[in-house]
LOPA-247999 format. One record per residue: residue number from 1; residue in three letters; x, y, z negated of N, C-alpha, C, O in turn. Coordinates in steps of 0.02 Angstrom, whole numbers, plus 50000, padded with zeros to 5 digits. Layout:
LOPA-247999
{node NUM; "ala"; {X; Y; Z}; {X; Y; Z}; {X; Y; Z}; {X; Y; Z}},
...
This chain:
LOPA-247999
{node 1; "met"; {50380; 56116; 51572}; {50327; 56145; 51613}; {50304; 56194; 51545}; {50337; 56192; 51493}},
{node 2; "arg"; {50250; 56234; 51552}; {50234; 56281; 51494}; {50191; 56241; 51445}; {50170; 56183; 51454}},
{node 3; "ala"; {50182; 56277; 51397}; {50155; 56234; 51311}; {50081; 56211; 51347}; {50041; 56240; 51384}},
{node 4; "gly"; {50084; 56157; 51321}; {50006; 56128; 51342}; {49997; 56095; 51406}; {49942; 56069; 51419}},
{node 5; "asn"; {50044; 56093; 51445}; {50034; 56080; 51527}; {49969; 56074; 51537}; {49933; 56024; 51528}},
{node 6; "pro"; {49950; 56152; 51566}; {49887; 56174; 51587}; {49857; 56141; 51645}; {49797; 56125; 51646}},
{node 7; "lys"; {49896; 56131; 51690}; {49885; 56096; 51755}; {49886; 56025; 51747}; {49868; 55986; 51791}},
{node 8; "asn"; {49911; 56004; 51675}; {49915; 55917; 51681}; {49942; 55879; 51723}; {49919; 55829; 51750}},
{node 9; "ile"; {50013; 55919; 51732}; {50058; 55887; 51773}; {50102; 55814; 51756}; {50150; 55816; 51718}},
{node 10; "lys"; {50081; 55750; 51789}; {50119; 55716; 51750}; {50191; 55665; 51799}; {50243; 55638; 51781}},
{node 11; "asp"; {50155; 55674; 51861}; {50217; 55640; 51917}; {50226; 55674; 51967}; {50188; 55721; 51979}},
{node 12; "trp"; {50273; 55661; 52005}; {50278; 55699; 52068}; {50229; 55712; 52099}; {50217; 55771; 52113}},
{node 13; "asn"; {50176; 55651; 52122}; {50133; 55668; 52167}; {50078; 55741; 52147}; {50044; 55775; 52185}},
{node 14; "asp"; {50088; 55745; 52074}; {50051; 55817; 52063}; {50105; 55867; 52082}; {50087; 55924; 52065}},
{node 15; "leu"; {50138; 55866; 52098}; {50184; 55933; 52106}; {50162; 55964; 52197}; {50182; 56018; 52219}},
{node 16; "val"; {50136; 55933; 52221}; {50124; 55944; 52285}; {50030; 55966; 52282}; {49998; 55975; 52334}},
{node 17; "arg"; {50005; 55969; 52224}; {49926; 55999; 52235}; {49941; 56054; 52257}; {49995; 56082; 52246}},
{node 18; "ala"; {49884; 56080; 52298}; {49871; 56170; 52329}; {49864; 56204; 52238}; {49876; 56264; 52236}},
{node 19; "asp"; {49853; 56182; 52192}; {49843; 56215; 52146}; {49907; 56237; 52114}; {49906; 56294; 52089}},
{node 20; "val"; {49964; 56202; 52108}; {50032; 56219; 52093}; {50084; 56250; 52091}; {50086; 56247; 52153}},
{node 21; "gln"; {50131; 56278; 52079}; {50179; 56319; 52097}; {50241; 56284; 52056}; {50247; 56274; 51995}},
{node 22; "val"; {50280; 56272; 52106}; {50350; 56210; 52077}; {50411; 56275; 52095}; {50408; 56318; 52139}},
{node 23; "ile"; {50468; 56262; 52039}; {50512; 56304; 52018}; {50582; 56259; 52043}; {50594; 56212; 52005}},
{node 24; "phe"; {50618; 56265; 52088}; {50676; 56226; 52086}; {50729; 56286; 52125}; {50714; 56345; 52134}},
{node 25; "pro"; {50789; 56254; 52142}; {50846; 56314; 52183}; {50835; 56285; 52248}; {50810; 56230; 52261}},
{node 26; "asn"; {50860; 56336; 52294}; {50872; 56320; 52374}; {50916; 56269; 52368}; {50967; 56272; 52334}},
{node 27; "pro"; {50892; 56206; 52410}; {50945; 56137; 52409}; {50994; 56164; 52460}; {51039; 56123; 52454}},
{node 28; "lys"; {51007; 56195; 52493}; {51051; 56234; 52529}; {51102; 56259; 52490}; {51151; 56271; 52524}},
{node 29; "thr"; {51108; 56269; 52438}; {51154; 56325; 52385}; {51158; 56306; 52327}; {51186; 56342; 52285}},
{node 30; "ser"; {51121; 56224; 52304}; {51126; 56208; 52245}; {51123; 56122; 52235}; {51084; 56084; 52264}},
{node 31; "gly"; {51165; 56106; 52193}; {51213; 56032; 52179}; {51124; 56010; 52165}; {51097; 55964; 52197}},
{node 32; "asn"; {51085; 56054; 52110}; {51026; 56039; 52056}; {50965; 56009; 52110}; {50941; 55953; 52119}},
{node 33; "ala"; {50953; 56078; 52141}; {50898; 56064; 52171}; {50911; 55999; 52237}; {50864; 55966; 52261}},
{node 34; "arg"; {50982; 55992; 52255}; {50986; 55923; 52318}; {50973; 55864; 52293}; {50950; 55818; 52326}},
{node 35; "tyr"; {50986; 55862; 52228}; {50955; 55794; 52157}; {50876; 55799; 52182}; {50853; 55752; 52214}},
{node 36; "thr"; {50837; 55854; 52169}; {50769; 55854; 52161}; {50762; 55841; 52228}; {50747; 55781; 52229}},
{node 37; "tyr"; {50763; 55863; 52289}; {50768; 55860; 52344}; {50770; 55770; 52368}; {50731; 55747; 52409}},
{node 38; "leu"; {50808; 55741; 52342}; {50845; 55666; 52334}; {50792; 55629; 52312}; {50769; 55579; 52340}},
{node 39; "ala"; {50762; 55667; 52235}; {50728; 55614; 52204}; {50659; 55621; 52220}; {50629; 55568; 52216}},
{node 40; "ala"; {50626; 55668; 52236}; {50551; 55677; 52281}; {50572; 55636; 52332}; {50541; 55585; 52319}},
{node 41; "thr"; {50608; 55623; 52389}; {50622; 55587; 52439}; {50628; 55533; 52397}; {50574; 55506; 52409}},
{node 42; "ala"; {50652; 55501; 52361}; {50646; 55424; 52348}; {50579; 55413; 52321}; {50551; 55359; 52328}},
{node 43; "tyr"; {50551; 55465; 52289}; {50480; 55427; 52253}; {50435; 55428; 52319}; {50397; 55380; 52323}},
{node 44; "ala"; {50434; 55473; 52367}; {50406; 55458; 52426}; {50413; 55409; 52471}; {50362; 55387; 52498}},
{node 45; "lys"; {50463; 55390; 52482}; {50484; 55322; 52513}; {50442; 55260; 52481}; {50407; 55221; 52513}},
{node 46; "glu"; {50453; 55257; 52407}; {50424; 55206; 52382}; {50330; 55217; 52383}; {50287; 55177; 52405}},
{node 47; "ala"; {50323; 55266; 52360}; {50245; 55278; 52365}; {50215; 55281; 52446}; {50158; 55260; 52452}},
{node 48; "phe"; {50243; 55299; 52495}; {50207; 55282; 52548}; {50257; 55215; 52599}; {50244; 55208; 52659}},
{node 49; "lys"; {50296; 55185; 52572}; {50313; 55110; 52608}; {50335; 55163; 52662}; {50304; 55180; 52712}},
{node 50; "gly"; {50419; 55196; 52631}; {50442; 55192; 52696}; {50411; 55226; 52736}; {50450; 55239; 52782}},
{node 51; "asp"; {50351; 55255; 52748}; {50338; 55293; 52824}; {50370; 55357; 52832}; {50341; 55404; 52805}},
{node 52; "asp"; {50401; 55363; 52850}; {50446; 55422; 52883}; {50417; 55476; 52875}; {50433; 55515; 52830}},
{node 53; "ala"; {50360; 55488; 52925}; {50320; 55537; 52940}; {50287; 55564; 52866}; {50282; 55622; 52846}},
{node 54; "lys"; {50272; 55520; 52843}; {50231; 55546; 52785}; {50276; 55556; 52724}; {50254; 55593; 52680}},
{node 55; "val"; {50327; 55532; 52716}; {50398; 55540; 52680}; {50422; 55621; 52692}; {50443; 55660; 52649}},
{node 56; "lys"; {50414; 55629; 52748}; {50421; 55714; 52774}; {50376; 55759; 52752}; {50394; 55813; 52730}},
{node 57; "glu"; {50315; 55742; 52753}; {50255; 55786; 52755}; {50245; 55794; 52666}; {50214; 55841; 52642}},
{node 58; "phe"; {50277; 55743; 52625}; {50261; 55739; 52580}; {50303; 55782; 52540}; {50278; 55802; 52487}},
{node 59; "val"; {50374; 55803; 52558}; {50427; 55841; 52532}; {50427; 55926; 52563}; {50458; 55975; 52544}},
{node 60; "thr"; {50379; 55917; 52613}; {50361; 55984; 52640}; {50309; 56003; 52603}; {50293; 56062; 52595}},
{node 61; "lys"; {50285; 55963; 52585}; {50214; 56005; 52516}; {50245; 56049; 52469}; {50243; 56109; 52455}},
{node 62; "leu"; {50279; 55984; 52444}; {50328; 56018; 52397}; {50368; 56095; 52404}; {50359; 56149; 52375}},
{node 63; "phe"; {50414; 56075; 52454}; {50441; 56134; 52480}; {50401; 56205; 52480}; {50425; 56256; 52455}},
{node 64; "asn"; {50339; 56203; 52513}; {50269; 56231; 52511}; {50234; 56278; 52463}; {50201; 56330; 52467}},
{node 65; "asn"; {50265; 56216; 52393}; {50240; 56257; 52330}; {50293; 56281; 52300}; {50280; 56289; 52240}},
{node 66; "val"; {50366; 56303; 52317}; {50403; 56338; 52279}; {50401; 56403; 52316}; {50424; 56418; 52371}},
{node 67; "pro"; {50357; 56451; 52259}; {50372; 56537; 52272}; {50419; 56565; 52298}; {50423; 56602; 52346}},
{node 68; "ile"; {50469; 56537; 52248}; {50538; 56581; 52260}; {50592; 56541; 52271}; {50584; 56495; 52230}},
{node 69; "phe"; {50653; 56528; 52309}; {50690; 56493; 52304}; {50761; 56536; 52281}; {50790; 56574; 52319}},
{node 70; "asp"; {50775; 56524; 52230}; {50848; 56546; 52188}; {50896; 56518; 52217}; {50884; 56472; 52256}},
{node 71; "thr"; {50966; 56539; 52203}; {51010; 56520; 52245}; {51061; 56464; 52183}; {51111; 56435; 52204}},
{node 72; "gly"; {51043; 56458; 52127}; {51056; 56418; 52062}; {51021; 56388; 52004}; {50970; 56410; 51977}},
{node 73; "gly"; {51051; 56341; 51991}; {50981; 56315; 51925}; {50977; 56376; 51893}; {50922; 56404; 51896}},
{node 74; "arg"; {51033; 56412; 51853}; {51025; 56456; 51820}; {50976; 56517; 51826}; {50948; 56540; 51777}},
{node 75; "ala"; {50968; 56541; 51885}; {50929; 56598; 51914}; {50844; 56548; 51924}; {50791; 56577; 51917}},
{node 76; "ala"; {50848; 56496; 51936}; {50786; 56465; 51952}; {50757; 56463; 51884}; {50699; 56481; 51884}},
{node 77; "thr"; {50789; 56441; 51804}; {50767; 56454; 51745}; {50762; 56518; 51744}; {50703; 56533; 51735}},
{node 78; "thr"; {50792; 56558; 51748}; {50762; 56629; 51733}; {50691; 56654; 51759}; {50652; 56687; 51725}},
{node 79; "thr"; {50679; 56630; 51831}; {50634; 56648; 51856}; {50571; 56619; 51837}; {50520; 56653; 51840}},
{node 80; "phe"; {50569; 56554; 51817}; {50522; 56511; 51760}; {50520; 56536; 51687}; {50463; 56543; 51665}},
{node 81; "val"; {50555; 56547; 51659}; {50553; 56564; 51602}; {50550; 56648; 51575}; {50516; 56667; 51527}},
{node 82; "gln"; {50586; 56685; 51610}; {50572; 56759; 51605}; {50533; 56801; 51629}; {50507; 56850; 51604}},
{node 83; "arg"; {50530; 56776; 51689}; {50502; 56807; 51745}; {50403; 56770; 51754}; {50354; 56793; 51784}},
{node 84; "glu"; {50412; 56715; 51715}; {50331; 56679; 51704}; {50309; 56668; 51786}; {50254; 56675; 51813}},
{node 85; "ile"; {50361; 56651; 51808}; {50333; 56623; 51896}; {50319; 56541; 51900}; {50369; 56505; 51895}},
{node 86; "gly"; {50295; 56529; 51903}; {50274; 56453; 51932}; {50254; 56423; 51863}; {50261; 56447; 51807}},
{node 87; "asp"; {50220; 56346; 51888}; {50197; 56310; 51836}; {50233; 56250; 51790}; {50218; 56227; 51734}},
{node 88; "val"; {50298; 56233; 51844}; {50339; 56192; 51818}; {50407; 56201; 51849}; {50416; 56227; 51904}},
{node 89; "leu"; {50449; 56182; 51813}; {50548; 56194; 51819}; {50552; 56116; 51855}; {50511; 56072; 51841}},
{node 90; "ile"; {50600; 56109; 51897}; {50626; 56044; 51884}; {50696; 56077; 51873}; {50716; 56134; 51885}},
{node 91; "thr"; {50731; 56012; 51842}; {50808; 56018; 51827}; {50828; 55972; 51795}; {50786; 55931; 51775}},
{node 92; "phe"; {50898; 55963; 51779}; {50899; 55894; 51734}; {50877; 55887; 51679}; {50864; 55936; 51645}},
{node 93; "glu"; {50869; 55827; 51658}; {50851; 55815; 51601}; {50875; 55840; 51551}; {50839; 55864; 51507}},
{node 94; "ser"; {50963; 55842; 51547}; {51002; 55850; 51497}; {50994; 55935; 51477}; {51011; 55954; 51421}},
{node 95; "glu"; {50964; 55988; 51535}; {50961; 56042; 51553}; {50910; 56063; 51490}; {50924; 56106; 51448}},
{node 96; "thr"; {50841; 56019; 51494}; {50777; 56044; 51445}; {50790; 56070; 51387}; {50759; 56119; 51367}},
{node 97; "arg"; {50840; 56042; 51351}; {50828; 56045; 51266}; {50857; 56111; 51270}; {50826; 56156; 51242}},
{node 98; "gly"; {50918; 56127; 51303}; {50953; 56192; 51298}; {50888; 56249; 51305}; {50872; 56292; 51264}},
{node 99; "ile"; {50851; 56233; 51377}; {50792; 56274; 51381}; {50755; 56308; 51329}; {50750; 56366; 51310}},
{node 100; "arg"; {50727; 56240; 51309}; {50663; 56240; 51264}; {50705; 56279; 51191}; {50671; 56311; 51151}},
{node 101; "gly"; {50763; 56274; 51183}; {50805; 56298; 51104}; {50815; 56348; 51121}; {50803; 56388; 51075}},
{node 102; "glu"; {50837; 56379; 51184}; {50856; 56462; 51178}; {50795; 56490; 51192}; {50798; 56546; 51165}},
{node 103; "tyr"; {50728; 56481; 51225}; {50671; 56513; 51256}; {50627; 56504; 51218}; {50573; 56529; 51234}},
{node 104; "gly"; {50631; 56471; 51160}; {50578; 56430; 51117}; {50525; 56359; 51131}; {50479; 56353; 51172}},
{node 105; "glu"; {50545; 56321; 51091}; {50533; 56253; 51081}; {50443; 56261; 51095}; {50426; 56227; 51144}},
{node 106; "asp"; {50392; 56294; 51066}; {50347; 56312; 51061}; {50303; 56332; 51127}; {50242; 56337; 51134}},
{node 107; "lys"; {50351; 56341; 51169}; {50344; 56373; 51241}; {50335; 56339; 51301}; {50296; 56356; 51346}},
{node 108; "phe"; {50389; 56268; 51300}; {50389; 56251; 51342}; {50368; 56161; 51319}; {50358; 56147; 51259}},
{node 109; "glu"; {50363; 56110; 51369}; {50366; 56050; 51349}; {50398; 56008; 51409}; {50397; 56034; 51465}},
{node 110; "gln"; {50419; 55961; 51404}; {50441; 55915; 51450}; {50415; 55864; 51466}; {50389; 55829; 51423}},
{node 111; "val"; {50414; 55842; 51539}; {50373; 55792; 51568}; {50420; 55763; 51617}; {50451; 55792; 51661}},
{node 112; "thr"; {50421; 55676; 51596}; {50465; 55639; 51624}; {50434; 55610; 51669}; {50379; 55586; 51654}},
{node 113; "pro"; {50463; 55602; 51751}; {50402; 55569; 51790}; {50429; 55501; 51781}; {50480; 55482; 51753}},
{node 114; "ser"; {50371; 55462; 51821}; {50395; 55382; 51807}; {50446; 55351; 51864}; {50453; 55291; 51877}},
{node 115; "val"; {50472; 55396; 51888}; {50532; 55368; 51942}; {50574; 55440; 51960}; {50546; 55494; 51967}},
{node 116; "ser"; {50628; 55433; 51964}; {50688; 55503; 51956}; {50753; 55460; 51986}; {50755; 55400; 51999}},
{node 117; "leu"; {50807; 55509; 51992}; {50875; 55482; 52026}; {50920; 55485; 51978}; {50915; 55538; 51948}},
{node 118; "leu"; {50959; 55452; 51958}; {51010; 55448; 51949}; {51071; 55496; 51943}; {51116; 55482; 51983}},
{node 119; "ala"; {51085; 55561; 51895}; {51135; 55577; 51887}; {51190; 55590; 51842}; {51186; 55606; 51783}},
{node 120; "glu"; {51241; 55580; 51878}; {51290; 55565; 51825}; {51338; 55610; 51842}; {51358; 55608; 51901}},
{node 121; "phe"; {51366; 55660; 51796}; {51408; 55703; 51795}; {51472; 55688; 51783}; {51484; 55670; 51726}},
{node 122; "pro"; {51536; 55692; 51835}; {51592; 55658; 51835}; {51648; 55701; 51795}; {51649; 55763; 51792}},
{node 123; "val"; {51685; 55665; 51771}; {51718; 55690; 51738}; {51807; 55666; 51742}; {51819; 55606; 51744}},
{node 124; "ala"; {51857; 55710; 51743}; {51921; 55680; 51786}; {51963; 55729; 51734}; {51946; 55777; 51700}},
{node 125; "ile"; {52024; 55696; 51744}; {52106; 55744; 51727}; {52134; 55764; 51791}; {52160; 55728; 51833}},
{node 126; "val"; {52127; 55815; 51792}; {52163; 55879; 51845}; {52253; 55884; 51838}; {52285; 55929; 51811}},
{node 127; "asp"; {52277; 55826; 51872}; {52333; 55810; 51875}; {52394; 55872; 51879}; {52450; 55859; 51857}},
{node 128; "thr"; {52382; 55922; 51901}; {52419; 55987; 51914}; {52411; 56014; 51848}; {52460; 56030; 51815}},
{node 129; "val"; {52354; 56021; 51826}; {52333; 56071; 51753}; {52363; 56031; 51686}; {52382; 56066; 51639}},
{node 130; "ala"; {52367; 55963; 51683}; {52386; 55924; 51631}; {52450; 55929; 51631}; {52481; 55960; 51588}},
{node 131; "asp"; {52475; 55898; 51682}; {52550; 55921; 51704}; {52596; 55972; 51668}; {52640; 55964; 51625}},
{node 132; "glu"; {52565; 56043; 51707}; {52605; 56112; 51704}; {52597; 56134; 51630}; {52634; 56178; 51607}},
{node 133; "his"; {52545; 56102; 51591}; {52522; 56112; 51503}; {52552; 56061; 51458}; {52560; 56065; 51397}},
{node 134; "gly"; {52566; 56017; 51496}; {52591; 55949; 51465}; {52563; 55917; 51407}; {52589; 55895; 51356}},
{node 135; "thr"; {52478; 55923; 51434}; {52422; 55895; 51391}; {52385; 55846; 51421}; {52326; 55838; 51407}},
{node 136; "arg"; {52422; 55808; 51467}; {52390; 55743; 51496}; {52375; 55674; 51448}; {52338; 55627; 51458}},
{node 137; "asp"; {52416; 55689; 51399}; {52395; 55630; 51334}; {52329; 55654; 51307}; {52279; 55619; 51299}},
{node 138; "leu"; {52333; 55716; 51293}; {52283; 55743; 51238}; {52208; 55751; 51268}; {52154; 55759; 51238}},
{node 139; "ala"; {52225; 55746; 51350}; {52166; 55746; 51416}; {52136; 55688; 51403}; {52080; 55682; 51379}},
{node 140; "lys"; {52187; 55628; 51425}; {52169; 55558; 51418}; {52111; 55535; 51356}; {52059; 55504; 51361}},
{node 141; "thr"; {52140; 55561; 51304}; {52126; 55542; 51232}; {52060; 55558; 51229}; {52019; 55516; 51208}},
{node 142; "tyr"; {52037; 55637; 51253}; {51958; 55656; 51249}; {51932; 55625; 51306}; {51871; 55632; 51309}},
{node 143; "leu"; {51961; 55588; 51358}; {51914; 55574; 51412}; {51890; 55486; 51384}; {51832; 55464; 51386}},
{node 144; "asp"; {51944; 55451; 51361}; {51933; 55386; 51342}; {51870; 55405; 51277}; {51821; 55367; 51274}},
{node 145; "phe"; {51874; 55460; 51231}; {51838; 55461; 51172}; {51762; 55461; 51210}; {51724; 55425; 51177}},
{node 146; "leu"; {51737; 55481; 51252}; {51690; 55506; 51280}; {51645; 55427; 51295}; {51584; 55418; 51296}},
{node 147; "tyr"; {51697; 55382; 51303}; {51659; 55321; 51323}; {51655; 55257; 51252}; {51642; 55197; 51245}},
{node 148; "thr"; {51674; 55318; 51209}; {51662; 55260; 51150}; {51594; 55262; 51103}; {51567; 55317; 51109}},
{node 149; "pro"; {51563; 55221; 51063}; {51479; 55233; 51044}; {51496; 55300; 51019}; {51469; 55345; 51052}},
{node 150; "gln"; {51531; 55318; 50971}; {51551; 55376; 50948}; {51521; 55435; 50995}; {51472; 55471; 50982}},
{node 151; "gly"; {51567; 55436; 51057}; {51562; 55501; 51090}; {51500; 55495; 51130}; {51474; 55549; 51146}},
{node 152; "arg"; {51466; 55433; 51153}; {51398; 55426; 51169}; {51362; 55445; 51132}; {51318; 55476; 51161}},
{node 153; "asp"; {51353; 55442; 51057}; {51301; 55453; 51019}; {51301; 55536; 51015}; {51247; 55564; 51018}},
{node 154; "ile"; {51355; 55569; 51010}; {51368; 55636; 51025}; {51336; 55658; 51083}; {51289; 55697; 51077}},
{node 155; "leu"; {51357; 55640; 51141}; {51318; 55647; 51202}; {51243; 55644; 51185}; {51213; 55692; 51160}},
{node 156; "ala"; {51219; 55595; 51196}; {51137; 55576; 51153}; {51124; 55634; 51135}; {51093; 55677; 51166}},
{node 157; "glu"; {51153; 55639; 51068}; {51125; 55696; 51018}; {51115; 55754; 51044}; {51080; 55798; 51017}},
{node 158; "asn"; {51148; 55760; 51103}; {51124; 55848; 51119}; {51120; 55838; 51197}; {51160; 55861; 51238}},
{node 159; "gly"; {51056; 55793; 51211}; {51021; 55767; 51258}; {51032; 55744; 51327}; {50999; 55755; 51378}},
{node 160; "asn"; {51070; 55721; 51320}; {51117; 55665; 51384}; {51089; 55593; 51365}; {51095; 55568; 51310}},
{node 161; "arg"; {51057; 55565; 51418}; {51031; 55490; 51407}; {51079; 55448; 51429}; {51090; 55452; 51490}},
{node 162; "val"; {51119; 55401; 51391}; {51176; 55371; 51389}; {51146; 55288; 51408}; {51088; 55269; 51401}},
{node 163; "arg"; {51196; 55256; 51431}; {51189; 55188; 51438}; {51213; 55119; 51371}; {51204; 55058; 51373}},
{node 164; "asp"; {51236; 55154; 51329}; {51248; 55117; 51275}; {51206; 55104; 51232}; {51191; 55146; 51190}},
{node 165; "gln"; {51174; 55027; 51234}; {51093; 55000; 51212}; {51110; 55019; 51148}; {51062; 55054; 51131}},
{node 166; "thr"; {51146; 55017; 51105}; {51146; 55024; 51022}; {51138; 55104; 51015}; {51104; 55130; 50971}},
{node 167; "val"; {51179; 55142; 51071}; {51145; 55221; 51057}; {51079; 55239; 51076}; {51041; 55271; 51040}},
{node 168; "ala"; {51062; 55212; 51151}; {50986; 55228; 51177}; {50950; 55204; 51151}; {50892; 55220; 51163}},
{node 169; "ala"; {50962; 55153; 51103}; {50898; 55133; 51047}; {50878; 55185; 50994}; {50823; 55204; 50972}},
{node 170; "lys"; {50957; 55205; 50979}; {50946; 55251; 50900}; {50907; 55330; 50931}; {50874; 55366; 50893}},
{node 171; "tyr"; {50917; 55343; 50998}; {50889; 55395; 51023}; {50817; 55393; 51065}; {50788; 55435; 51100}},
{node 172; "lys"; {50799; 55324; 51048}; {50740; 55304; 51119}; {50687; 55353; 51099}; {50654; 55362; 51150}},
{node 173; "ala"; {50660; 55390; 51047}; {50595; 55436; 51058}; {50595; 55499; 51084}; {50544; 55532; 51096}},
{node 174; "glu"; {50685; 55525; 51097}; {50713; 55580; 51127}; {50702; 55578; 51215}; {50696; 55627; 51252}},
{node 175; "phe"; {50701; 55502; 51233}; {50713; 55506; 51283}; {50653; 55448; 51339}; {50668; 55389; 51351}},
{node 176; "pro"; {50601; 55475; 51361}; {50544; 55430; 51370}; {50565; 55384; 51426}; {50617; 55398; 51455}},
{node 177; "asp"; {50533; 55336; 51444}; {50554; 55284; 51483}; {50544; 55313; 51557}; {50490; 55342; 51564}},
{node 178; "val"; {50594; 55311; 51623}; {50591; 55323; 51663}; {50629; 55274; 51707}; {50678; 55248; 51679}},
{node 179; "arg"; {50615; 55252; 51783}; {50656; 55192; 51815}; {50691; 55259; 51865}; {50665; 55298; 51905}},
{node 180; "leu"; {50760; 55250; 51842}; {50818; 55288; 51892}; {50823; 55247; 51939}; {50806; 55188; 51932}},
{node 181; "leu"; {50843; 55268; 51987}; {50858; 55254; 52073}; {50933; 55280; 52077}; {50952; 55333; 52053}},
{node 182; "thr"; {50967; 55242; 52106}; {51036; 55252; 52124}; {51031; 55297; 52202}; {50982; 55292; 52240}},
{node 183; "val"; {51092; 55338; 52216}; {51082; 55354; 52272}; {51138; 55305; 52339}; {51151; 55320; 52397}},
{node 184; "glu"; {51152; 55266; 52313}; {51168; 55197; 52337}; {51095; 55158; 52368}; {51078; 55153; 52427}},
{node 185; "asp"; {51065; 55137; 52318}; {51011; 55089; 52326}; {50958; 55113; 52375}; {50927; 55078; 52416}},
{node 186; "val"; {50952; 55186; 52364}; {50880; 55227; 52411}; {50917; 55252; 52475}; {50886; 55246; 52528}},
{node 187; "phe"; {50990; 55283; 52476}; {51012; 55320; 52511}; {51068; 55270; 52579}; {51072; 55279; 52640}},
{node 188; "gly"; {51110; 55211; 52525}; {51161; 55220; 52558}; {51225; 55229; 52548}; {51273; 55204; 52578}},
{node 189; "gly"; {51223; 55273; 52495}; {51296; 55323; 52471}; {51280; 55394; 52483}; {51222; 55410; 52497}},
{node 190; "trp"; {51330; 55441; 52477}; {51337; 55484; 52472}; {51357; 55499; 52567}; {51318; 55529; 52604}},
{node 191; "ala"; {51402; 55481; 52582}; {51431; 55499; 52654}; {51369; 55475; 52699}; {51368; 55512; 52749}},
{node 192; "lys"; {51328; 55438; 52701}; {51283; 55433; 52726}; {51235; 55488; 52715}; {51222; 55517; 52767}},
{node 193; "ile"; {51201; 55515; 52655}; {51177; 55570; 52626}; {51189; 55618; 52668}; {51142; 55641; 52699}},
{node 194; "gln"; {51262; 55647; 52680}; {51276; 55708; 52696}; {51266; 55693; 52773}; {51268; 55749; 52799}},
{node 195; "ala"; {51257; 55650; 52819}; {51275; 55639; 52882}; {51200; 55649; 52889}; {51186; 55697; 52926}},
{node 196; "glu"; {51141; 55611; 52860}; {51080; 55611; 52885}; {51021; 55674; 52845}; {50967; 55691; 52869}},
{node 197; "his"; {51049; 55698; 52785}; {51015; 55740; 52756}; {51035; 55818; 52769}; {51002; 55857; 52803}},
{node 198; "phe"; {51095; 55833; 52737}; {51132; 55886; 52724}; {51175; 55908; 52799}; {51195; 55966; 52804}},
{node 199; "ala"; {51183; 55872; 52840}; {51224; 55910; 52876}; {51175; 55944; 52922}; {51114; 55936; 52921}},
{node 200; "ala"; {51218; 55992; 52973}; {51173; 56047; 53010}; {51120; 56008; 53047}; {51138; 55957; 53077}},
{node 201; "gly"; {51054; 56027; 53048}; {51006; 56011; 53084}; {50982; 55936; 53044}; {50939; 55899; 53067}},
{node 202; "gly"; {51006; 55927; 53001}; {50992; 55871; 52980}; {50913; 55856; 52945}; {50869; 55890; 52971}},
{node 203; "leu"; {50891; 55813; 52896}; {50812; 55789; 52877}; {50810; 55863; 52824}; {50767; 55906; 52833}},
{node 204; "leu"; {50855; 55870; 52777}; {50840; 55938; 52755}; {50833; 56003; 52776}; {50804; 56047; 52745}},
{node 205; "asp"; {50863; 56009; 52834}; {50852; 56052; 52885}; {50787; 56064; 52911}; {50753; 56116; 52913}},
{node 206; "gln"; {50774; 55994; 52934}; {50702; 55994; 52975}; {50640; 55990; 52913}; {50582; 55984; 52931}},
{node 207; "thr"; {50654; 55993; 52859}; {50601; 55984; 52793}; {50595; 56073; 52801}; {50551; 56101; 52833}},
{node 208; "tyr"; {50634; 56097; 52775}; {50658; 56156; 52734}; {50637; 56225; 52783}; {50620; 56279; 52760}},
{node 209; "gly"; {50642; 56207; 52864}; {50641; 56261; 52894}; {50674; 56328; 52874}; {50717; 56338; 52831}},
{node 210; "ser"; {50644; 56369; 52912}; {50655; 56447; 52898}; {50656; 56491; 52822}; {50665; 56546; 52797}},
{node 211; "arg"; {50640; 56432; 52810}; {50615; 56491; 52719}; {50671; 56532; 52713}; {50675; 56572; 52667}},
C-alpha cells in the first residue's frame, strides 16, 4: 500500500470497507488474481465458519471495491503505481520487493495479512528443449541447486519465502509471520477448484458477475 498506510489496512477484513479501493487483476484472465480470489475465500471460510452465503458476500464486497480489473499482474501494478489508482495492491509477496525497488522504497510499504494461501512457483526440465540442445545435465544441475541451502539463500535474499528453517531464520526480519494455507487443505485440490470455482457458471462466475 501507499507510504504511511493512510487507510490503516491490516488484514483481509479491511479490504471490504466502503472507504478502501483495492487493485488486483481480473481473476478470469490472471493466475495472480486467482490466488487472490482463493486466498480471500479461504480467509472468509475461516472468519464465517464455513457459512457459504457470508463467504460469497465477503468476496463480492471485495470485488466491488476494485475500480479497474486489468488483465494481468503487470498492468495492475501500473494502475496502482503509475496511475495512482487504489489504496492497496494485492500481489505475490515475492513481487513486492521488486515494486518498491523499481518505483521507490519510500513510496510504498508491504502489509502481510494474518492468513494467506501458499503459492509455489513450479520449476521443471522441458524434455524436448533439453534434449534438442543437449543441456539436460546442466538443467538438472541448476534445478537441483535451487533446493540446496545456498540456492535457497539466494531465493530468500531476492524476496522469496523459503521453507529451509536455517535460511528462513536468517531472513526472518524480512518475512513477517503469516499462516499459510494450502489449496489441498482448504479446497480439496486444483481439480476440485477448477470444477467448483473456475468452470463456466462456477462460484467465481457467480461472484464476479458481469463486471
